[in-house]
N, C-alpha and C positions, 0 to 999 in steps of 0.2 A: 504494499497501500504506500504510497507517497501522497506527501500534504495534502496535493490538489485535488485526489481520489475522494477525499472524506466525503462522508453523504449526510453530515448533521450541516443544522442550520447554519452557524459557522463558516459553510463549506467555503472556500476561497483559493486563489492560484497564488502559492505563497516559490514558485519558481523564480531563481533568481534571489530572493528573501533569504533574510536569518530567522532560525527557531531556537528560541532558549526552551529547553526545558528546565523543569526544575522540579521538588519535590511539593504539591500540591496540596499535602498533609500538614504542611508548614508552615504556621503563621510568617515565619521573620524571610521565607523563600517566597512566599508572597507579596510579602510587604516590598523586600528589594526587586521583585519584578515589575510593580506599579513603580517604583523608584526610575528602573532602566525604561520603563515606557514613557516615565514624565520627561525625560533628558535624552529619549530618544530623535536629534534632530532629523536625523533622514527618514525615519519611520518606515523603518524596512525590517524592524524585527521585529515578530512574532511570539508570542509565548504559548506554552501549553505543558501542563504536568505529566512528570514520566508515570503518573498513574493513568492518562488518557489513551485515548486511541491514535492519537496521531502519536507516541512514544510506541507503537507497535513495529515504527520503523526502525527502530533501533537496535542492538545486540539485548538478549536478554541481560548479561554480566553488566551493561550499561544502564540498567534502569531500575539497580538497586537502590535501596534508600538506609539501607542496616549492611554492617561490614558482617563478617562470616560469625561473629560475637555476637551477632543480633542489637547492635549497638546502634544509633543513629549516625550513618556518615552522609556526606556530600556528594553529591556527582550530577551535579548541573553540568549538561549537554548543550553544545551551540552546535550548530549546523551552519555555517556561514555559506552563502551563495546556492540556498538549497536546489538542487537537480540541475547543476550548470557542470562544465565540464573542468571547473576551480575550484567543485563544491571541496569544504575542509570542514572537518568533525574535532571539536574541542572538547574536554572534558578536565573537569573539577575545578580547578586554580586557575587553569589556562583559561578554561569556558567563561568564566566569570571575567575574569579579566579583558579578552576579547570583546565580551559582549559590551565592555566598559569602553573598548576602544571603539566600537561600530557606531556609538550613540553620536559620535562627534563632536559630541558638547563638551562640555567642562569637568563630566565625569572621565575622559577619556585619556585624562594626566596619568591615569592610574596605568595605563598600558607600559607604563617603566618598569612596573615589577615583575613584567615577564619576562627581564632578562636576568632578572636574579637567579642563583641556583635552584635548581627544583626542591631539593631537600630543605630548603628555606621555606618556601611559598608553598608546599605542600603540607610542611609541618602548622605553618598560619591557618592557611584552608581549613585542613583537618580537625581543626582545634574547634574552629568555627564551627564547622560543619555536625559535630559531635556534640555542640552546644546548642544547636539553633534552636531547637524549641524551647529551650529556657530562653534564649535573645527573645526569641516572639512573645514570648509573654503567653499567660494562657485564655488571653480573650478571643473571641470569634471575631472573624476578620471580618472589615467591614464591605459590602458588598461595593465592587468598583466600578466605576463609572462607565458610560456606554462605551464610550471611545475606548478606552481601555479592551473591553468587553468584546469589540471589532477585531481585536487583533489576540484573540488568544482563540488556539485551536481546540478541537477535542480531545 
């Protein structure tokens, strides 16, 4: 299944766009996606949860939101230039940093952290990922605005 083949009310052609997959059960992850949406000057990034229909295009191991010990672990996935010959797939810290870069807004400056050694950026990313449910709080997530929902994939 490709993102443009989905049969929900949110059907849209995402060819050449970017798709950021996040843990839909995590309030911190949902809030982060909404922040990225607000700062996305290019309006080319679409968002979907790792638990949604669109995630079926990813290998099963990429959809895990827990580690081998059952602890929460981050597994953000970004597909850049979806369906194009130059399509790139990013995971974890690199997916988050690349998504920030692709906003072409003030948050793009964080791309500089991509050049840090992997063990450093992955350590920070893994710490945040393991604690993301606490960082998001126990409140329910407010319903996103319609403009953001228009860029949500099933």
